[in-house]
matplotlib code that plots the C-alpha trace (Angstrom):
import matplotlib.pyplot as plt

x = [-0.2, 3.4, 5.3, 6.2, 9.6, 11.9, 14.0, 16.8, 18.9, 20.7, 18.3, 15.2, 13.8, 10.5, 8.4, 5.9, 3.1, 1.7, -1.3, -2.5, -1.7, -4.7, -2.7, -3.8, -0.5, 0.1, 3.7, 4.5, 2.7, 4.2, 7.8, 8.7, 12.4, 11.9, 8.8, 9.0, 7.1, 9.0, 12.4, 13.8, 13.9, 10.9, 11.6, 14.9, 14.5, 18.0, 16.8, 15.3, 15.8, 14.4, 11.8, 10.5, 10.2, 8.3, 5.9, 5.0, 4.6, 2.2, 0.0, -0.6, -4.2, -4.0, -0.9, 0.8, 3.8, 5.3, 8.6, 11.2, 13.5, 16.9, 17.0, 13.4, 11.4, 8.1, 5.1, 3.2, -0.5, -3.1, -4.7, -7.6, -8.3, -10.2, -12.5, -13.4, -15.9, -15.0, -17.6, -17.5, -17.9, -14.4, -13.5, -10.1, -8.8, -5.9, -4.8, -3.8, -5.4, -5.6, -7.3, -7.2, -3.7, -2.3, -1.2, -1.4, -1.6, -3.5, -6.0, -8.6, -11.6, -14.5, -17.7, -19.9, -19.2, -18.3, -14.6, -12.8, -10.1, -12.4, -12.2, -9.9, -11.3, -10.0, -11.8, -14.0, -17.4, -19.2, -16.9, -13.9, -15.3, -14.1, -10.4, -8.3]
y = [-4.4, -4.8, -1.7, -0.7, -2.2, -0.4, -1.9, 0.3, 0.3, 2.9, 5.5, 4.1, 2.8, 0.9, 0.7, -2.0, -1.8, -5.3, -4.0, -2.3, -5.0, -6.9, -8.9, -7.3, -8.7, -5.6, -5.6, -9.3, -9.4, -6.1, -6.5, -10.1, -9.5, -6.9, -8.3, -12.0, -13.5, -16.7, -15.1, -13.2, -10.3, -10.4, -6.8, -6.2, -2.6, -2.7, -5.4, -2.8, 0.9, 3.2, 4.8, 1.4, 0.3, 3.6, 3.1, -0.5, 0.7, 3.4, 0.5, -0.8, 0.2, 0.1, 2.2, -0.7, 0.0, 3.5, 4.7, 7.4, 8.3, 9.7, 12.4, 12.9, 12.5, 10.8, 9.9, 13.1, 12.8, 12.7, 16.0, 16.1, 13.3, 10.5, 7.9, 4.8, 2.2, -1.3, -3.7, -5.5, -2.3, -1.3, 2.4, 3.1, 6.6, 8.4, 11.9, 14.0, 12.0, 12.2, 9.2, 9.6, 10.5, 8.9, 11.0, 8.9, 9.1, 5.8, 3.9, 1.1, 1.8, -0.4, 0.3, -2.3, -1.4, -5.0, -4.4, -5.0, -2.5, 0.6, 2.7, 0.3, -2.7, -6.0, -8.0, -9.7, -8.2, -8.2, -5.5, -7.8, -11.2, -10.9, -11.0, -8.0]
z = [15.3, 14.1, 13.3, 9.7, 8.5, 6.2, 3.4, 2.0, -1.2, -3.0, -4.2, -2.6, 0.7, 0.9, 4.1, 4.7, 7.3, 7.7, 9.6, 6.5, 3.9, 2.5, 0.0, -3.2, -4.6, -6.8, -5.5, -6.1, -9.5, -10.6, -9.7, -8.5, -8.5, -5.7, -3.9, -3.2, -0.2, -0.5, 0.4, 3.4, 3.3, 1.1, -0.2, -1.9, -3.4, -5.0, -7.4, -9.7, -10.6, -7.8, -10.1, -11.1, -7.5, -6.7, -9.6, -8.3, -4.7, -5.9, -7.2, -3.6, -3.0, 0.9, 1.4, 3.3, 1.0, 0.8, -0.6, -0.3, -3.2, -2.5, -3.9, -4.8, -1.7, -0.9, -3.0, -4.1, -3.3, -6.1, -6.6, -6.6, -4.0, -5.5, -4.0, -5.9, -4.7, -5.9, -7.1, -3.8, -1.8, -0.6, -0.9, -2.4, -1.6, -3.2, -2.4, 0.6, 3.3, 7.1, 8.6, 12.4, 13.3, 10.1, 7.2, 3.9, 0.1, -0.3, 1.8, 1.5, 3.7, 4.7, 2.7, 4.5, 8.2, 9.2, 9.8, 13.0, 11.9, 11.3, 9.2, 7.2, 5.4, 6.9, 4.3, 7.0, 5.8, 2.5, 1.1, 1.5, 0.3, -3.3, -4.4, -5.6]

ax = plt.figure().add_subplot(projection="3d")
ax.plot(x, y, z, "-o")
ax.set_aspect("equal")
plt.show()
């Protein structure tokens, strides 16, 4: 699995972990001037206000995107933690999470048990057959 890559701009840095991404497209649909898969680098966090970038990053259901505001810090976890089961069976978690060794504020876990990336949904089983 490739390591997370960091993209920096004044006031905000965005990290992307390709191993967690399931192409929900909340980023490219939410802020195409910052997130554009047809350009390199595909993330240009300086193309929008840091708070706007952070708001769109928080829409990422898998936690593949994270941010750091300077000053301001990282994303605060939802309290209380929430678990939402999607119509196709995926489990979307938001809160103060620890999944194995990984601390996170957002995650998409497998609800059908047919993933090769347990406990994360890799969209290979029945809970990943429908689009986001």
